[in-house]
Structures are given as structure tokens and as C-alpha cells.
C-alpha positions, -999 to +999 in steps of 0.1 A: +480+347-086+468+382-075+478+387-039+452+414-032+429+408-002+401+422-024+381+404-051+360+421-078+324+413-087+336+403-121+360+378-107+336+364-082+309+360-109+333+335-125+334+316-092+358+287-091+352+255-072+363+257-036+353+293-030+331+296+001+311+329+000+302+344+034+274+369+039+285+391+068+256+416+069+248+431+103+233+462+118+244+475+152+210+490+158+191+459+148+210+427+156+187+404+137+187+424+105+216+406+088+200+372+092+166+385+079+183+402+049+201+369+041+168+350+042+152+374+018+181+373-007+218+366-009+246+359-034+242+324-049+259+298-027+265+322+001+264+311+038+256+335+066+279+344+094+268+367+123+291+393+139+280+384+174+272+347+172+301+337+150+328+365+149+327+375+186+327+359+220+299+379+237+305+362+271+335+386+276+317+419+270+321+431+306+359+435+303+369+431+266+346+456+249+314+452+228+327+426+204+355+405+220+375+382+198+361+347+195+379+317+210+398+293+188+372+267+196+344+290+184+363+298+152+369+262+145+332+254+151+321+281+127+344+271+099+335+234+104+298+243+101+305+262+069+321+231+054+356+247+051+385+224+044+422+229+036+415+236-001+388+262+005+390+299-003+368+324+015+351+355+001+333+378+025+308+405+017+283+428+034+261+458+026+280+483+048+310+493+027+330+463+040+327+471+077+317+436+088+332+417+060+366+431+070+362+417+105+356+382+090+385+387+066+408+396+095+398+368+118+399+341+092+431+354+076+449+352+110+435+320+122+438+298+091+462+291+062+433+298+038+431+325+012+405+351+024+392+380+004+366+408+006+342+415-022+351+451-032+319+471-032+299+443-015+263+436-022+256+470-038+283+464-064+270+429-071+236+442-078+248+472-098+266+448-121+233+432-129+237+400-109+208+384-091+203+372-055+187+340-044+168+327-014+182+292-019+204+280+010+232+257+000+235+223+014+268+220+033+287+189+044+303+198+078+340+193+083+364+192+113+384+223+106+408+236+133+415+273+135+439+292+158+441+329+160+477+341+159+489+358+191+509+383+169+478+395+152+463+414+181+470+431+214+449+435+245+445+465+268+472+453+293+498+454+265+488+488+250+507+512+272+540+494+264+531+492+227+525+530+225+561+537+236+573+527+201+542+520+181+514+539+164+477+534+173+452+544+146+416+549+155+391+541+127+362+560+142+347+591+126+364+623+137+336+637+159+336+605+180+374+605+182+374+641+195+347+632+220+321+656+206+296+628+202+293+592+213+263+574+199+272+539+212+295+538+242+289+554+276+320+576+276+333+598+248+369+605+238+399+584+227+429+566+240+457+591+247+483+589+220+460+575+194+458+590+159+425+594+141+422+575+107+384+573+099+378+541+079+355+559+055+385+576+040+395+542+025+366+543+001+354+560-030+318+553-041+316+523-019+348+507-032+384+507-019+406+534-033+435+522-055+466+509-036+486+540-044+461+564-029+457+542+002+495+542+006+495+580+004+468+581+030+485+560+056+521+571+051+518+604+070+501+587+099+530+563+106+557+582+126+593+575+115+608+547+136+575+532+147+581+495+154+545+485+146+510+499+138+479+488+158+443+496+148+413+503+170+378+516+168+347+513+190+348+475+194+374+460+171+352+458+140+358+489+117+394+488+128+397+457+106+387+480+076+419+500+081+439+467+085+424+456+052+431+490+035+467+490+047+472+455+032+457+467-001+483+495+001+511+471+007+516+478+044+516+445+061+523+434+097+498+457+115+478+443+145+444+448+160+438+464+194+410+440+199+394+456+230+393+490+214+375+520+229+346+500+245+372+478+262+394+507+273+366+524+291+356+493+312+381+505+337+372+541+347+407+548+360+422+548+325+430+581+310+407+596+283+418+622+257+395+647+240+401+669+210+422+661+179+454+652+197 
């Protein structure tokens, strides 16, 4: 069986029993847009999951950033509502180059024993291949599925300083945001001292992930010799998952997510802020 965390449109079009397709569309500027888009048309059999309602615990935004990780109880409730059982496989897609699908992939990969993949190219690739959408919403028999996010999969801000003494922190935001030249979302610009910029858009070509060999060549120079581990961050722990996904495609496994990310780092104004490329 192919171990890639990606699935092609061609493979998904031959959908096997047990595959649960998740529509992860979302827009940061219009938080109801994903649900509305799903209602207008989605992949056949797809179920909708929302970044903030399902894939984040928004009660913690004051200290943990804009999209704090959901609790195990929340993840379990979401998966049970989706009808997931021990024999299920999950396929996640969006219309944003995998930004939000990667968050779902990362969460469910590290909180279940299920196989979880991302549709390479997402909705655009599905439509470009000539496949149709539907407004029909599948009937789901709820289950009692228990999920538990692995502690090894992520680190919080209070662990970051110690981590950086021997680890590498890759920031998935675009270069101007990393350098602190612009900040369209968060109240403070800049980056965590010691972080290295690795914009998630560089994982893609024409909306699809680059081949594994190219992704390996991309990440290899960013990982300093002797680093004990790699952590990924962004603005709120969402696009960072895109780099986690790309590294797994490239064969680099074992990275973790700095879940609080930049929006969590700046909740304490006493923390240092770096500007520029370094």
C-alpha cells in the first residue's frame, strides 16, 4: 500500500468503501464561507469540518493563539459525528492549496490509528479532471470514536526555549511577514528569535505538492546538522501543518507542531521579537 499522505484525484474517484471524505474549506476573512461553499456544492459523499468549530478550541484564544488545538473530547465528538470507526480512512480537501486540509490531516493523523490523506490539488484538481460536485448531504450513522492527540506531536510556548537549544523551528509564513515588514492578521509583526523561514507556498507547483525528491532538496538545507528535532510554526498553527505534510511526503518524519505559533507567542509582550531575515 502506498504510504504517501497524499491521494490523487484519480485514486479518490475510485473511492473504496470505508473512505470518509472531509471538506475542510475555510476563509480567514469570512469564517462562514466554507460552510456556505459546502452547501452549494462538494465532492460526492463529503462531510464538512470547520477550522474553528471542529479543528480548534476557540475558548483558549487569549493565551494559545488564534487557533488553539482542540481537546481530545472535542476531537472524539467530531469523529463520532462523522461516523468514523476503526476501519475508516479519512481524505481531507479544501480550495486553498491544502492549507486547511493539512491541519485536519495533522490532527487526525496524530490522534487516531486511522490512515489519513490529503487530496493533492484539492477541489480545483477535482474539477479540472472533469468530476462533478453535489449538493446532496450524506446520511451518517454516528459512532463512539475515541481520539487522543499525542503529546509528542506538538509543543507549547513554555517548552519552546528549551527546544531551540538543539532543535530547528521552521516558520511557514510568507517572507514579508516573517521579516516583520507586513502583518495583516496579528497585532505585532516579526518572528520568534531563532526561527528559520520556510514559506509553505514553496511546497507547491501549480497547486499540487512538488515531487518527494524536490521537497527533500528544499528542506535539507534548512535543518542544521545535529538538530535533534524539527518544529513547525506559522501564524496560528494551521499553515505550519502544510510544511509538516510536505516533509512527510519528502520522507522526513518525526517533526512536531509549535501549536501556539506566532499569535500565541505574542500574547506575552515580554517575549523577544526578531525582525529581518535572521
